[in-house]
C-alpha positions as CSV (number, residue, x, y, z in Angstrom):
1,M,104.3,109.3,47.0
2,P,100.6,108.8,47.8
3,L,99.5,106.0,50.1
4,T,97.6,103.3,48.3
5,V,94.9,101.2,50.0
6,S,97.3,98.2,50.3
7,K,100.1,100.4,51.8
8,S,97.8,102.0,54.3
9,R,96.5,98.5,55.4
10,A,100.0,97.3,55.8
11,L,100.9,100.4,57.8
12,A,97.8,99.9,60.0
13,R,98.8,96.3,60.6
14,A,102.3,97.3,61.6
15,L,101.1,99.9,64.1
16,L,98.1,98.1,65.6
17,P,98.7,95.7,68.4
18,R,98.8,92.0,67.6
19,H,97.9,90.8,71.0
20,P,95.3,92.1,73.5
21,A,98.0,92.7,76.1
22,Q,99.8,95.0,73.6
23,G,96.5,96.9,73.1
24,I,96.2,97.4,76.9
25,A,99.8,98.6,77.2
26,L,99.2,100.9,74.2
27,G,96.1,102.3,75.8
28,F,97.8,103.0,79.1
29,G,100.8,104.5,77.3
30,T,98.6,106.8,75.2
31,A,96.6,107.9,78.3
32,I,99.8,108.7,80.2
33,A,101.2,110.6,77.2
34,L,98.1,112.7,76.7
35,G,97.7,113.2,80.5
36,T,101.3,114.4,80.7
37,A,100.7,116.9,77.8
38,V,97.6,118.2,79.5
39,L,99.3,118.6,82.9
40,M,102.1,120.6,81.3
41,L,99.7,123.2,80.1
42,P,99.9,126.5,82.0
43,I,96.2,126.3,82.9
44,A,96.8,123.1,84.8
45,K,99.3,124.5,87.3
46,V,99.0,127.2,89.9
47,G,101.2,130.2,89.2
48,T,103.0,131.1,86.0
49,G,104.1,128.5,83.4
50,G,103.3,124.9,83.1
51,A,104.4,122.0,85.2
52,A,107.8,120.5,84.6
53,F,107.9,117.4,82.3
54,L,108.9,114.9,85.1
55,E,106.2,116.2,87.5
56,A,103.6,116.0,84.9
57,L,104.8,112.6,83.7
58,F,104.9,111.1,87.2
59,T,101.5,112.5,88.1
60,A,99.9,111.3,84.9
61,T,101.5,107.8,85.3
62,S,100.5,107.6,89.0
63,A,96.9,108.7,88.1
64,V,96.4,106.2,85.2
65,C,97.9,103.4,87.2
66,V,95.8,104.4,90.2
67,T,98.7,104.3,92.7
68,G,98.0,107.5,94.6
69,L,101.6,108.6,94.6
70,A,102.4,112.3,94.0
71,V,105.6,114.4,93.9
72,V,103.7,117.6,94.6
73,D,100.7,118.6,96.7
74,T,97.8,118.0,94.4
75,A,95.5,120.5,96.2
76,T,97.9,123.4,96.1
77,Y,100.1,122.7,93.0
78,W,97.4,122.0,90.5
79,T,94.5,124.3,89.5
80,P,91.0,123.0,89.4
81,F,91.5,122.2,85.7
82,G,94.6,120.2,86.6
83,Q,92.8,118.4,89.4
84,V,89.9,117.5,87.0
85,A,92.5,116.2,84.5
86,I,94.1,114.0,87.2
87,L,90.6,112.8,88.2
88,V,89.8,111.9,84.6
89,L,93.1,110.0,84.3
90,I,92.3,108.1,87.5
91,Q,88.9,107.2,86.1
92,L,90.3,106.0,82.8
93,G,93.0,104.0,84.6
94,G,90.6,102.4,87.0
95,F,88.1,101.6,84.3
96,G,90.9,100.1,82.2
97,I,92.0,97.9,85.1
98,M,88.5,96.8,85.9
99,S,87.6,96.1,82.3
100,F,90.8,94.1,81.8
101,A,90.0,92.0,84.9
102,S,86.4,91.4,83.7
103,L,87.4,90.5,80.2
104,L,90.1,88.2,81.6
105,G,87.4,86.5,83.6
106,V,85.3,86.1,80.4
107,L,88.3,84.6,78.6
108,M,89.0,82.2,81.4
109,A,85.3,81.1,81.4
110,R,85.8,80.0,77.9
111,R,88.3,77.4,79.1
112,L,85.7,75.8,81.4
113,G,83.9,72.7,80.6
114,L,80.3,72.7,79.2
115,K,78.8,72.0,82.6
116,S,80.7,74.7,84.3
117,R,79.9,77.2,81.5
118,I,76.1,76.4,81.8
119,Q,76.3,76.9,85.6
120,A,78.2,80.2,85.2
121,A,75.7,81.4,82.6
122,A,72.8,80.5,84.9
123,E,74.4,82.3,87.9
124,T,75.2,85.5,85.9
125,K,71.9,85.3,83.9
126,S,73.8,85.7,80.7
127,T,72.6,84.2,77.4
128,G,75.9,84.2,75.6
129,F,79.6,83.8,76.4
130,G,82.1,86.5,75.5
131,D,79.6,89.4,75.2
132,V,82.3,92.0,75.6
133,R,80.1,95.0,75.2
134,S,77.7,93.8,78.0
135,V,80.7,93.1,80.3
136,L,82.1,96.6,79.8
137,L,78.7,98.3,80.3
138,G,78.2,96.3,83.4
139,V,81.6,97.3,84.8
140,L,80.8,100.9,83.9
141,R,77.4,100.8,85.6
142,I,78.8,99.3,88.8
143,T,81.7,101.7,88.9
144,V,79.5,104.8,88.4
145,A,76.9,103.6,90.9
146,T,79.5,102.8,93.6
147,E,81.3,106.1,93.1
148,L,78.0,108.1,93.3
149,V,77.0,106.4,96.5
150,V,80.4,106.9,98.1
151,A,80.5,110.5,96.9
152,L,77.1,111.2,98.4
153,A,78.1,109.6,101.7
154,L,81.4,111.5,101.9
155,T,79.7,114.8,101.0
156,V,77.1,114.4,103.7
157,R,79.9,113.5,106.2
158,F,82.1,116.4,105.3
159,A,79.2,118.9,105.4
160,A,77.1,117.7,108.3
161,G,79.8,116.0,110.4
162,L,82.6,118.4,109.9
163,G,80.7,121.6,109.2
164,N,82.2,122.3,105.8
165,P,80.1,124.2,103.2
166,W,78.1,121.8,100.9
167,G,79.9,123.0,97.8
168,H,83.3,122.5,99.3
169,S,82.2,119.1,100.7
170,L,81.1,117.9,97.3
């Protein structure tokens, strides 16, 4: 039985989140599920075979939720591919948390009175309220800039201060 337009719209409405909090939970759950699948690949683990389901699930969940917990030694258990996958999950989780906090601030600003909203707009030099795209891009810019500065400082410290090779320090 083929899907008609009305049936596919009804299916999409049933599957899509109805509240922003549901969308956030769905996003985190999807990232954890995909991260678990990637970490179970044989290329992600040192040695033969892939990681066990619970090790991969715990590591992916910890990375997306940015807790820093690990059940195995990340440096020796995971290959560089697995370590990059974990790093990507940390980035996605951190960006998700920061974006949610920023958007929550935007939503809370809508509840302010007119005088407070005008003052907030003047302080942030924004022209409109609720510009989600600009908020997300701002969060992304600040995140990347901060991470680059800290990475540069740590690389110099590890190389010059501790005598590690530059490639390893990076």
